[in-house]
Backbone bond lengths (Angstrom), bond angles and torsions (degrees), N, CA, C in turn:
res aa  C-N    CA-C-N  psi(-1)  N-CA   C-N-CA  omega(-1)  CA-C   N-CA-C  phi
1 M - - - 1.470 - - 1.503 108.51 -
2 R 1.322 116.22 133.90 1.449 120.75 -178.89 1.532 109.62 -137.25
3 I 1.338 115.62 140.22 1.446 122.37 172.59 1.513 108.31 -115.88
4 I 1.318 118.76 128.66 1.446 122.27 174.42 1.515 109.21 -122.28
5 F 1.327 116.37 121.58 1.460 121.47 177.61 1.532 108.45 -83.09
6 L 1.303 116.38 107.06 1.465 122.10 -179.13 1.517 110.52 -82.88
7 G 1.331 117.30 -30.71 1.443 122.25 178.56 1.509 110.16 -153.45
8 T 1.323 117.56 139.57 1.464 121.39 -172.82 1.521 113.24 -132.42
9 S 1.343 118.08 7.52 1.439 120.94 -173.70 1.531 111.38 -81.50
10 G 1.335 113.89 164.43 1.445 119.81 169.02 1.506 109.25 -76.61
11 A 1.333 116.96 -151.00 1.447 122.37 -173.26 1.509 113.52 -61.39
12 V 1.355 116.96 -28.34 1.449 121.26 -177.92 1.527 109.58 -112.02
13 P 1.335 120.60 124.97 1.458 120.85 179.77 1.519 110.88 -74.73
14 T 1.317 116.61 163.83 1.487 123.04 175.75 1.522 107.52 -127.48
15 K 1.321 115.57 179.58 1.458 118.68 178.79 1.531 111.88 -66.89
16 D 1.328 115.74 -21.14 1.465 119.79 -177.94 1.523 113.49 -106.44
17 R 1.339 115.62 -13.75 1.476 118.71 -174.84 1.524 110.37 -131.26
18 N 1.341 113.34 125.10 1.466 121.01 176.48 1.522 109.93 -86.45
19 H 1.324 115.15 166.81 1.460 119.03 173.14 1.523 110.01 -60.94
20 I 1.300 116.52 161.36 1.440 123.96 -168.21 1.544 113.63 -63.54
21 S 1.329 115.58 131.58 1.470 122.94 168.41 1.539 106.74 -169.67
22 I 1.332 113.53 139.01 1.468 119.41 178.63 1.530 107.72 -131.33
23 A 1.320 116.16 133.51 1.470 121.20 177.09 1.529 109.19 -103.67
24 L 1.318 115.43 125.47 1.478 121.73 170.48 1.529 105.96 -102.24
25 I 1.323 116.89 125.88 1.446 121.44 179.33 1.522 107.02 -116.87
26 Y 1.323 114.83 117.47 1.456 120.24 -175.30 1.512 109.95 -138.04
27 E 1.327 116.18 116.25 1.477 122.12 179.89 1.525 112.54 49.72
28 G 1.352 114.73 44.40 1.447 120.88 175.76 1.516 115.39 84.93
29 E 1.334 116.60 -10.82 1.482 120.92 179.07 1.537 108.05 -93.25
30 I 1.348 114.14 143.83 1.463 119.48 177.77 1.505 109.12 -116.30
31 I 1.327 115.48 128.63 1.458 123.44 179.02 1.543 106.79 -120.63
32 L 1.313 116.91 125.62 1.476 120.67 178.02 1.505 109.32 -96.08
33 L 1.321 116.34 134.04 1.458 121.99 170.55 1.506 106.59 -108.03
34 D 1.309 115.89 109.14 1.449 126.13 -172.38 1.531 111.45 66.79
35 C 1.330 113.88 158.73 1.463 119.16 -174.45 1.513 109.26 -150.00
36 G 1.328 115.12 69.26 1.448 120.72 -179.71 1.511 113.30 -66.74
37 E 1.319 116.21 166.98 1.478 120.82 178.67 1.509 110.61 -54.96
38 G 1.352 116.69 134.62 1.462 120.97 179.08 1.520 114.03 89.43
39 T 1.335 118.18 3.02 1.455 120.10 -177.71 1.529 111.45 -60.20
40 Q 1.322 118.81 -41.54 1.458 119.28 -175.17 1.532 111.09 -66.59
41 R 1.314 117.75 -32.30 1.478 118.80 176.46 1.509 110.49 -67.97
42 Q 1.307 116.87 -38.27 1.468 120.60 176.76 1.526 109.92 -64.73
43 M 1.342 116.42 -36.00 1.482 119.48 176.63 1.502 111.19 -63.28
44 V 1.326 118.72 -37.67 1.448 121.91 176.00 1.503 110.45 -61.87
45 R 1.339 116.51 -44.49 1.469 120.16 179.83 1.514 111.07 -64.35
46 A 1.324 116.69 -34.52 1.462 121.63 -179.32 1.513 113.84 -86.26
47 K 1.334 115.91 -1.23 1.478 123.25 -179.20 1.548 110.50 58.92
48 I 1.313 115.42 43.63 1.451 122.42 176.15 1.540 108.82 -103.52
49 S 1.303 116.08 124.60 1.465 120.15 -179.04 1.523 110.30 -79.71
50 P 1.318 118.31 126.47 1.482 120.67 174.58 1.509 112.68 -63.57
51 M 1.329 115.45 -21.94 1.476 118.87 -179.62 1.515 112.43 -69.09
52 K 1.334 117.78 -21.53 1.455 122.15 179.83 1.514 114.40 -92.46
53 V 1.342 116.09 -0.59 1.470 119.99 177.77 1.536 107.87 -77.78
54 S 1.298 115.89 118.89 1.464 120.41 -177.61 1.510 112.77 -99.11
55 K 1.362 115.81 -31.21 1.465 121.46 -174.76 1.522 108.76 -140.99
56 I 1.318 116.92 143.50 1.431 123.74 171.28 1.527 108.10 -126.12
57 F 1.318 117.33 126.58 1.465 121.91 176.95 1.506 108.41 -108.59
58 I 1.323 117.37 117.35 1.446 123.14 175.24 1.531 107.20 -98.42
59 T 1.331 116.31 120.24 1.470 119.87 -172.06 1.519 112.33 -76.92
60 H 1.347 116.15 -33.17 1.461 120.53 177.21 1.509 108.84 -165.83
61 L 1.343 114.64 167.66 1.462 120.07 -168.68 1.521 113.46 -98.97
62 H 1.332 117.97 40.24 1.434 121.97 163.34 1.542 106.03 -85.51
63 G 1.359 114.96 139.83 1.447 119.69 -169.66 1.511 115.73 -55.33
64 D 1.344 117.32 -35.39 1.458 120.03 -177.96 1.525 113.87 -66.14
65 H 1.357 115.95 -5.50 1.442 119.83 -179.35 1.528 113.36 -110.41
66 F 1.341 118.42 -9.49 1.459 116.86 -177.50 1.515 116.36 -139.60
67 L 1.362 118.90 -8.08 1.458 119.45 -173.32 1.533 113.97 -69.02
68 G 1.325 117.92 -11.85 1.456 120.42 175.36 1.527 113.01 -76.76
69 L 1.310 117.39 -9.60 1.466 120.46 -178.53 1.525 112.08 -59.42
70 F 1.348 116.34 -42.66 1.453 120.62 -169.83 1.536 111.87 -61.51
71 G 1.326 116.61 -49.92 1.462 119.76 178.31 1.506 113.19 -66.73
72 L 1.323 116.34 -38.47 1.477 119.62 -177.62 1.529 109.16 -65.22
73 I 1.314 118.34 -41.99 1.460 121.50 -179.95 1.542 109.62 -62.61
74 Q 1.313 116.82 -43.22 1.449 120.26 -178.69 1.542 110.77 -64.75
75 S 1.345 116.80 -40.17 1.474 119.52 178.73 1.533 110.29 -64.95
76 M 1.324 116.21 -40.15 1.478 118.24 177.37 1.520 110.23 -58.38
77 S 1.328 117.86 -39.94 1.464 121.86 178.34 1.526 111.04 -65.57
78 F 1.330 117.59 -41.42 1.472 121.51 178.81 1.526 110.53 -59.84
79 F 1.352 115.83 -37.74 1.450 120.56 -177.27 1.528 112.45 -79.76
80 G 1.308 117.80 -1.50 1.449 120.47 176.54 1.498 115.78 82.41
81 R 1.320 115.02 29.85 1.468 118.34 -179.99 1.511 110.38 -58.14
82 E 1.347 115.81 141.90 1.459 122.23 177.57 1.516 112.59 -121.42
83 S 1.341 115.73 -29.27 1.472 118.31 -177.10 1.517 111.42 -75.16
84 P 1.317 118.21 149.71 1.463 120.56 -177.66 1.525 111.37 -68.17
85 L 1.324 115.16 154.40 1.483 121.88 176.49 1.498 107.03 -121.90
86 Y 1.358 115.12 123.86 1.459 121.19 177.77 1.520 108.25 -95.04
87 I 1.340 116.13 128.38 1.447 120.99 179.53 1.541 105.88 -121.69
88 Y 1.340 114.33 113.71 1.472 121.39 -177.02 1.539 108.87 -103.23
89 G 1.331 114.99 138.59 1.439 118.53 178.25 1.512 110.91 -170.89
90 P 1.349 115.40 174.29 1.487 120.14 -179.79 1.521 111.44 -70.24
91 K 1.337 115.27 178.18 1.446 120.29 178.47 1.538 109.06 -50.92
92 G 1.333 117.29 131.58 1.453 122.78 -176.27 1.504 112.34 111.66
93 I 1.320 118.80 -18.77 1.487 121.91 -177.29 1.516 110.96 -65.49
94 I 1.327 118.12 -33.06 1.474 120.00 179.94 1.528 109.01 -64.72
95 R 1.317 117.15 -43.99 1.474 120.13 179.41 1.526 110.99 -64.68
96 I 1.349 118.21 -38.08 1.440 121.20 179.86 1.540 110.57 -62.69
97 V 1.302 117.07 -41.56 1.465 120.59 177.59 1.508 110.36 -66.01
98 E 1.331 118.05 -38.80 1.474 121.06 174.69 1.525 111.39 -59.86
99 I 1.326 116.72 -42.34 1.457 121.65 178.16 1.519 111.38 -62.82
100 A 1.324 115.59 -40.00 1.469 119.74 179.07 1.514 111.10 -60.34
101 K 1.317 115.53 -39.96 1.458 119.30 177.77 1.531 110.92 -68.29
102 E 1.371 117.26 -40.51 1.425 121.36 -177.06 1.540 112.32 -67.02
103 L 1.344 115.68 -36.43 1.449 120.25 -177.09 1.529 112.70 -74.36
104 S 1.289 117.17 -24.85 1.448 121.76 -177.04 1.538 110.12 -75.67
105 V 1.347 117.43 126.90 1.468 120.74 175.35 1.529 109.60 -87.36
106 Y 1.343 115.95 -0.46 1.455 120.06 179.18 1.529 108.05 -107.80
107 D 1.306 115.59 150.54 1.452 120.63 175.52 1.509 110.50 -67.86
108 I 1.302 115.80 137.55 1.478 121.28 173.28 1.525 105.94 -102.51
109 D 1.308 116.80 108.20 1.459 122.26 -169.95 1.527 113.14 -95.91
110 F 1.308 118.40 18.76 1.455 121.63 175.10 1.497 108.06 -130.13
111 D 1.329 116.48 159.96 1.471 119.55 -177.04 1.526 111.05 -79.94
112 L 1.337 114.07 125.58 1.460 120.92 170.67 1.518 107.10 -100.08
113 I 1.317 116.02 120.21 1.455 120.48 -173.51 1.520 109.67 -117.70
114 P 1.317 118.19 95.47 1.481 120.53 176.46 1.516 111.18 -80.04
115 V 1.343 115.15 139.70 1.461 120.60 -179.17 1.528 107.98 -133.48
116 E 1.325 116.79 125.60 1.445 120.31 176.62 1.525 110.77 -78.48
117 I 1.331 116.24 132.80 1.458 121.23 -179.47 1.524 108.81 -102.52
118 S 1.341 114.31 166.34 1.456 122.47 179.67 1.503 107.95 -148.17
119 D 1.327 116.69 177.65 1.469 120.37 179.34 1.523 110.04 -67.12
120 G 1.325 117.04 118.94 1.457 121.91 -178.52 1.516 114.20 90.45
121 F 1.309 117.29 1.60 1.467 121.04 175.82 1.541 109.58 -56.93
122 T 1.324 117.34 138.82 1.479 121.19 -174.81 1.521 110.09 -134.99
123 V 1.319 114.77 135.03 1.470 121.80 169.55 1.536 106.82 -108.09
124 E 1.323 116.49 122.19 1.482 121.12 -177.29 1.537 109.21 -108.19
125 E 1.311 115.66 123.37 1.474 120.92 172.25 1.527 107.58 -120.94
126 K 1.346 116.50 174.19 1.454 119.78 -175.24 1.538 111.82 -58.11
127 N 1.325 116.29 -44.61 1.490 118.97 -171.83 1.530 114.85 -110.73
128 Y 1.326 116.24 2.90 1.450 119.15 179.20 1.502 109.71 -160.16
129 K 1.346 113.97 165.85 1.469 120.08 169.62 1.526 107.54 -138.86
130 I 1.329 114.73 154.34 1.465 121.76 178.04 1.504 108.58 -125.13
131 I 1.329 115.79 130.45 1.463 122.20 -174.95 1.543 107.16 -120.44
132 T 1.322 117.56 138.76 1.458 121.48 174.88 1.517 109.56 -110.91
133 R 1.326 116.75 131.45 1.446 122.34 178.43 1.524 111.40 -130.66
134 L 1.320 116.62 136.86 1.468 121.76 179.29 1.525 110.77 -60.57
135 V 1.314 115.88 140.84 1.470 122.10 171.47 1.519 109.51 -118.78
136 D 1.328 117.60 -165.11 1.474 121.35 -171.93 1.506 109.10 -115.22
137 H 1.332 116.31 84.65 1.464 119.99 177.35 1.544 108.33 -127.04
138 S 1.306 117.29 177.87 1.470 122.31 -173.28 1.530 113.23 -70.61
139 I 1.312 117.85 -20.44 1.454 122.27 173.35 1.538 108.35 -132.34
140 E 1.318 116.82 174.75 1.460 120.52 -179.41 1.533 109.50 -58.42
141 T 1.318 115.85 118.33 1.467 121.35 -172.92 1.531 109.43 -140.91
142 Y 1.313 115.33 140.98 1.463 119.61 -176.82 1.526 112.24 -122.99
143 S 1.304 114.90 139.75 1.466 121.37 166.85 1.534 106.77 -78.90
144 I 1.335 114.41 155.82 1.462 120.28 178.59 1.528 107.02 -120.49
145 I 1.338 114.99 124.58 1.465 120.99 -178.90 1.521 108.95 -115.58
146 F 1.328 116.98 118.93 1.453 122.59 175.63 1.508 109.75 -100.66
147 E 1.295 119.15 124.72 1.474 123.11 178.44 1.512 110.61 -125.26
148 E 1.309 115.41 121.84 1.444 120.57 176.50 1.534 109.35 -76.31
149 K 1.302 117.43 139.42 1.467 122.41 178.70 1.549 107.81 -102.45
150 K 1.304 115.67 113.37 1.466 119.53 -177.37 1.518 112.94 -103.73
151 G 1.316 118.15 -5.62 1.431 120.30 -177.41 1.504 112.85 85.27
152 K 1.315 115.82 -179.83 1.468 120.48 -178.89 1.535 111.77 -94.16
153 K 1.310 114.64 153.78 1.466 120.31 179.23 1.522 109.98 -67.90
154 F 1.310 117.45 139.40 1.450 123.53 176.54 1.526 109.70 -87.76
155 D 1.319 116.69 123.15 1.472 121.64 -176.19 1.553 108.95 -94.52
156 I 1.324 113.34 102.63 1.474 119.12 -176.00 1.537 110.15 -62.67
157 E 1.321 116.63 -37.51 1.463 120.12 -177.88 1.532 110.76 -65.50
158 K 1.299 117.29 -41.54 1.471 119.92 177.34 1.520 110.58 -64.58
159 A 1.352 117.03 -39.28 1.460 120.90 178.13 1.528 110.30 -62.47
160 A 1.349 116.35 -45.70 1.462 120.35 179.71 1.506 111.96 -62.15
161 A 1.330 117.40 -37.85 1.463 121.01 179.18 1.510 112.59 -64.92
162 L 1.344 115.85 -24.70 1.450 121.04 178.00 1.531 111.47 -89.53
163 G 1.338 116.04 -0.89 1.470 120.27 179.99 1.509 114.31 87.43
164 L 1.323 117.41 5.51 1.458 121.97 -177.95 1.528 110.96 -73.93
165 K 1.315 114.84 135.86 1.467 119.76 174.21 1.538 106.70 -114.49
166 P 1.344 116.18 154.97 1.467 119.82 -178.73 1.519 112.80 -53.09
167 G 1.313 114.46 139.59 1.471 120.63 179.98 1.506 111.35 171.81
168 P 1.296 118.81 -170.75 1.480 121.44 -176.46 1.521 113.67 -62.95
169 W 1.361 116.51 -21.28 1.469 119.16 178.18 1.522 112.16 -67.05
170 F 1.334 116.99 -27.70 1.450 119.79 175.92 1.531 110.03 -58.00
171 K 1.350 115.22 -47.23 1.461 120.23 -179.12 1.518 110.39 -63.64
172 A 1.333 117.01 -40.94 1.474 120.70 -179.59 1.504 110.50 -61.10
173 L 1.329 116.02 -44.68 1.483 119.57 -179.68 1.520 111.31 -66.23
174 K 1.345 117.61 -38.57 1.460 121.31 177.23 1.521 111.39 -61.86
175 E 1.335 116.08 -30.52 1.453 121.21 -179.73 1.528 112.10 -85.00
176 G 1.338 116.11 3.49 1.461 119.58 176.83 1.503 114.30 87.49
177 K 1.325 118.34 16.35 1.453 122.13 -179.01 1.528 110.95 -98.06
178 C 1.311 116.03 147.06 1.479 121.66 174.33 1.532 107.16 -83.18
179 I 1.339 115.39 150.22 1.466 120.85 175.41 1.542 109.83 -133.02
180 V 1.299 114.14 162.37 1.460 120.74 170.52 1.518 107.12 -113.08
181 Y 1.345 117.19 120.32 1.455 122.27 -177.16 1.525 109.07 -126.57
182 N 1.309 116.37 120.31 1.465 122.69 -176.53 1.546 110.44 52.05
183 G 1.323 113.93 41.07 1.454 118.33 175.82 1.506 115.04 81.25
184 K 1.340 118.45 3.01 1.427 121.96 -175.98 1.552 110.82 -116.65
185 L 1.344 116.39 132.61 1.456 121.71 178.68 1.510 109.59 -74.16
186 I 1.331 116.32 126.15 1.474 121.06 175.75 1.504 108.41 -122.84
187 T 1.314 115.88 126.30 1.455 122.82 -179.86 1.518 110.31 -100.14
188 P 1.336 117.77 157.10 1.458 120.90 -179.96 1.543 112.14 -56.00
189 E 1.367 116.12 -37.63 1.449 119.31 -178.12 1.498 113.66 -60.59
190 M 1.337 116.82 -19.27 1.476 120.79 -178.06 1.518 111.54 -78.73
191 V 1.345 117.37 -17.73 1.486 118.05 -174.97 1.539 112.79 -131.21
192 L 1.340 116.86 -5.45 1.463 118.51 -179.16 1.523 111.06 -100.01
193 G 1.322 115.87 145.00 1.455 120.94 179.52 1.508 113.00 -108.72
194 E 1.316 117.74 -136.89 1.457 122.42 -176.94 1.514 111.49 -73.81
195 E 1.338 116.25 163.51 1.442 122.17 178.97 1.524 111.11 -67.57
196 K 1.326 115.76 136.64 1.462 121.53 175.33 1.540 107.87 -75.93
197 K 1.311 115.84 144.43 1.445 120.39 179.42 1.535 110.66 -77.11
198 G 1.345 115.80 128.07 1.437 121.04 175.66 1.527 109.11 -109.32
199 I 1.307 115.73 -175.18 1.461 121.60 179.03 1.536 108.70 -71.42
200 R 1.303 116.01 137.15 1.462 120.51 174.33 1.533 108.61 -128.77
201 I 1.314 115.38 129.81 1.465 123.24 179.98 1.527 106.95 -121.84
202 V 1.318 116.57 127.79 1.473 121.35 179.30 1.522 108.10 -120.86
203 Y 1.325 115.42 115.02 1.466 121.63 177.62 1.547 106.96 -109.60
204 T 1.333 115.00 116.07 1.458 118.96 -173.07 1.509 113.53 -76.42
205 S 1.337 117.81 -24.47 1.472 122.53 -166.19 1.511 109.42 63.38
206 D 1.306 118.41 -157.70 1.456 122.54 -178.16 1.537 109.80 -80.14
207 T 1.314 117.40 125.85 1.448 120.15 -174.88 1.507 113.33 -166.38
208 R 1.318 116.32 152.18 1.455 120.25 161.10 1.533 105.80 -74.59
209 P 1.354 117.32 164.33 1.460 117.97 172.32 1.525 110.71 -57.08
210 T 1.332 116.00 134.63 1.463 119.94 -176.52 1.520 110.17 -145.57
211 D 1.339 114.86 149.52 1.471 120.26 176.25 1.529 111.22 -94.70
212 R 1.323 118.93 5.98 1.453 121.51 -178.05 1.504 113.83 -65.37
213 I 1.343 116.73 -21.58 1.457 120.84 -179.82 1.528 111.01 -114.48
214 A 1.327 116.12 14.68 1.476 120.71 -175.04 1.531 113.18 -55.46
215 N 1.325 116.19 -41.31 1.470 121.03 -174.95 1.549 112.98 -67.32
216 Y 1.329 117.14 -11.43 1.464 119.77 -177.95 1.534 113.20 -102.87
217 I 1.299 117.61 -9.71 1.455 120.61 -168.19 1.536 113.41 -81.63
218 R 1.308 118.05 -32.16 1.478 119.75 -175.81 1.544 111.25 -52.40
219 D 1.319 115.57 130.12 1.464 124.33 177.98 1.525 113.46 62.31
220 S 1.328 117.76 18.45 1.450 120.86 -177.97 1.515 112.68 -96.48
221 I 1.314 115.54 167.54 1.461 122.68 162.64 1.518 105.10 -91.36
222 L 1.322 116.58 110.50 1.455 123.06 -174.84 1.515 109.97 -98.99
223 I 1.324 116.30 122.29 1.468 122.94 177.56 1.532 105.53 -109.29
224 H 1.320 117.66 106.90 1.457 120.83 -166.43 1.534 111.75 -121.82
225 D 1.331 115.85 140.42 1.451 123.17 170.50 1.545 108.33 -50.15
226 A 1.332 114.67 130.26 1.471 121.61 174.24 1.516 107.30 -146.32
227 T 1.309 115.24 62.49 1.486 121.27 -172.90 1.528 112.60 -65.92
228 F 1.363 116.12 -34.36 1.467 119.87 -172.08 1.527 110.49 -131.34
229 D 1.330 115.71 165.27 1.462 120.65 167.41 1.536 108.25 -84.81
230 D 1.317 115.98 168.75 1.443 118.94 -168.85 1.533 114.01 -72.41
231 N 1.309 118.46 -14.91 1.462 120.04 172.62 1.521 112.71 -65.37
232 L 1.330 114.60 -18.91 1.473 121.03 179.64 1.522 112.00 -110.03
233 R 1.330 115.99 29.20 1.478 119.09 -177.35 1.518 112.41 -63.35
234 N 1.341 117.21 -29.54 1.465 118.52 176.97 1.505 111.65 -68.05
235 E 1.331 115.91 -41.86 1.456 120.37 176.44 1.517 110.68 -64.20
236 A 1.347 116.15 -39.85 1.458 120.62 177.07 1.522 110.95 -58.17
237 Y 1.332 116.20 -42.64 1.451 120.03 -177.96 1.529 110.55 -66.52
238 V 1.311 116.76 -45.54 1.467 120.55 -179.53 1.528 112.20 -62.13
239 K 1.328 115.65 -34.43 1.480 120.11 -177.16 1.556 111.81 -96.14
240 Y 1.318 116.63 9.07 1.483 121.68 177.06 1.517 112.37 61.53
241 H 1.311 116.84 43.35 1.459 121.69 175.46 1.530 109.39 -126.00
242 S 1.324 115.91 -176.22 1.477 122.72 -179.28 1.518 109.83 -122.75
243 T 1.309 114.99 157.26 1.462 120.24 169.07 1.510 109.55 -93.55
244 A 1.330 116.33 166.18 1.467 119.80 178.03 1.520 111.69 -61.52
245 K 1.325 116.72 -40.47 1.466 120.06 177.44 1.515 111.92 -63.14
246 Q 1.300 116.77 -41.30 1.469 119.77 178.12 1.535 112.11 -63.21
247 A 1.350 115.43 -39.52 1.463 119.73 177.50 1.550 108.97 -62.64
248 A 1.329 116.60 -41.18 1.460 120.04 179.70 1.516 111.17 -65.58
249 N 1.309 117.37 -38.74 1.471 120.65 178.44 1.545 109.67 -62.25
250 V 1.325 117.44 -40.82 1.479 121.07 176.75 1.512 109.76 -60.62
251 A 1.342 116.16 -47.30 1.472 120.56 -179.00 1.527 111.77 -59.38
252 K 1.320 115.03 -45.01 1.443 120.80 -178.84 1.524 112.03 -68.27
253 K 1.302 116.61 -47.07 1.469 122.07 -175.14 1.552 111.45 -62.84
254 Y 1.333 115.39 -39.37 1.464 118.48 -173.51 1.548 113.69 -104.35
255 G 1.334 116.82 5.14 1.438 120.45 167.34 1.534 116.27 81.24
256 A 1.338 116.67 37.25 1.459 118.93 175.61 1.521 110.07 -66.00
257 K 1.332 115.36 158.49 1.473 120.32 177.24 1.514 110.41 -89.35
258 Y 1.330 115.97 -41.95 1.466 121.54 177.14 1.535 108.16 -139.74
259 L 1.336 115.37 153.51 1.440 121.91 176.89 1.509 110.42 -126.74
260 F 1.368 115.14 128.61 1.460 120.62 174.33 1.529 108.62 -117.28
261 L 1.337 115.56 127.53 1.465 120.64 -178.25 1.514 109.97 -90.26
262 I 1.333 115.65 134.60 1.479 119.77 -174.67 1.516 109.27 -142.21
263 H 1.355 115.92 169.08 1.439 124.50 179.96 1.525 110.62 65.36
264 V 1.317 114.02 51.44 1.484 122.12 -175.20 1.537 109.78 -80.68
265 S 1.317 115.85 131.21 1.450 121.51 177.65 1.536 111.21 -58.90
266 S 1.345 114.50 144.30 1.465 119.44 -179.09 1.525 113.10 -65.92
267 R 1.341 118.29 -8.72 1.463 120.13 178.43 1.518 111.22 -71.48
268 Y 1.324 118.69 -17.56 1.462 120.97 -176.20 1.536 109.90 -96.47
269 K 1.321 115.13 104.47 1.452 119.97 175.17 1.518 110.72 -75.83
270 D 1.314 116.30 -30.25 1.457 123.71 179.61 1.539 107.04 -125.97
271 V 1.357 115.16 120.31 1.471 118.01 -174.33 1.525 111.99 -88.38
272 T 1.334 117.38 7.40 1.461 120.59 179.43 1.509 111.93 -56.58
273 V 1.325 116.70 -37.01 1.460 120.18 -178.76 1.536 109.93 -62.82
274 L 1.290 118.06 -38.84 1.465 121.44 178.55 1.534 111.62 -70.53
275 E 1.328 115.00 -43.64 1.461 120.22 -178.37 1.521 110.59 -63.97
276 N 1.332 116.58 -45.68 1.468 120.38 179.76 1.511 112.19 -63.74
277 E 1.350 116.04 -41.22 1.455 120.52 179.65 1.498 110.84 -60.61
278 A 1.338 117.14 -42.36 1.466 120.89 179.45 1.530 111.68 -71.60
279 R 1.339 116.92 -39.02 1.476 119.41 -178.06 1.520 113.20 -66.42
280 N 1.313 116.41 -24.22 1.462 118.43 175.11 1.504 112.26 -63.89
281 V 1.323 115.11 -22.01 1.477 121.46 178.47 1.513 112.38 -103.34
282 F 1.316 116.67 -42.57 1.463 121.76 -174.87 1.539 107.89 -134.60
283 K 1.303 116.89 110.54 1.471 121.94 -170.42 1.516 113.91 -60.03
284 N 1.337 116.93 -43.94 1.471 119.61 -173.22 1.543 110.91 -83.71
285 T 1.326 114.48 59.02 1.463 121.33 -178.51 1.519 110.56 -111.87
286 Y 1.315 115.75 141.02 1.474 122.18 176.33 1.531 108.95 -137.52
287 A 1.290 116.97 135.52 1.456 121.29 173.44 1.538 106.77 -81.93
288 A 1.307 117.06 113.24 1.455 120.79 -179.22 1.533 109.88 -63.08
289 K 1.332 113.96 143.30 1.467 120.11 176.96 1.516 108.14 -130.78
290 D 1.316 115.98 155.09 1.466 120.33 179.55 1.520 110.32 -56.79
291 L 1.332 114.30 133.31 1.456 124.23 177.36 1.547 111.89 70.01
292 M 1.320 116.70 17.96 1.465 121.32 167.72 1.540 106.73 -71.83
293 C 1.305 116.15 134.34 1.452 123.09 -175.64 1.528 109.23 -120.75
294 I 1.336 116.53 127.19 1.459 121.11 -179.76 1.504 108.82 -116.19
295 D 1.322 116.69 115.81 1.462 121.36 173.70 1.538 107.30 -98.08
296 I 1.309 115.27 127.92 1.462 121.97 -175.51 1.512 109.10 -102.15
297 K 1.317 117.90 116.97 1.454 125.01 -179.46 1.513 109.09 -119.44
298 K 1.307 116.11 95.93 1.469 122.10 -178.27 1.513 109.80 51.61
299 D 1.341 118.54 -109.12 1.471 120.55 -174.59 1.527 111.69 -96.07
300 N 1.318 118.49 5.63 1.462 120.58 -178.01 1.504 111.82 -123.04
301 I 1.320 115.15 161.33 1.442 121.09 173.73 1.516 109.78 -125.37
302 I 1.314 116.13 150.37 1.466 123.06 177.43 1.536 105.63 -122.70
303 I 1.322 117.32 122.90 1.446 122.11 -177.54 1.531 109.75 -105.46
304 N 1.355 116.18 127.23 1.418 122.49 177.11 1.545 108.58 -135.86
305 Y 1.307 116.35 175.44 1.438 120.92 174.80 1.530 109.05 -127.00
306 I 1.324 115.40 140.37 1.445 120.29 -175.61 1.550 108.38 -88.41
């Protein structure tokens, strides 16, 4: 599992920070969380193929979160993409995709499939699911929660009590299949226990501190709005954003494993002030930077730059 921050700026980009976009790379599939202006150039720098992007989630319809769609879609067409592209977003996303098609003077020869999301909307795949939950911003805005599905723990003692010995039937039962062993039907429920913990990533998008996503944060990698330092908490409240300290309080209160600060205002040339402010509350805090790459290895993360 890999996270690449393609853009980490607030509403206005800087020479060091692109508009918001995050790439999740999981088992060869690429999922984009937001697609701000300039995303495709950042993908070139990160050596991410647009042809491998299967899904794009737009958290809300402020321009810094979706205006990169138009160029990216056209480039996909230039490259001869054939596989469908799913674009998820709040009410209005269908019209935006229609506009993208209308503006292009080139034929788009692959299926663009816009899907409107809502609070609790879920995309289920074999090895993961993605959930969208409303947060507290000035317009309809959704957090994006990625949860890896690891399956249930195999109870060796229960298997032994049923007379099962190690073999290919173990794998079948782990995969949720029933087997017949020595003439006896054995179902997965007879040998499987609680769900194994997989990777969980919670991206808040733009928001004030909120408890609407509290149940998802424990043991997660939390990517949280940190537009301002805490001296500007009143401005953050009025503009429906969070401070770095507030993000850290959320991480600490709800038991995140790591915190990454994102959507940094262009007024901060050096994000050390935000990182230090948050670390005073929550130690495992990092200020996300463009082209920061996080490799997730079981319970640890490795941070590099591309």
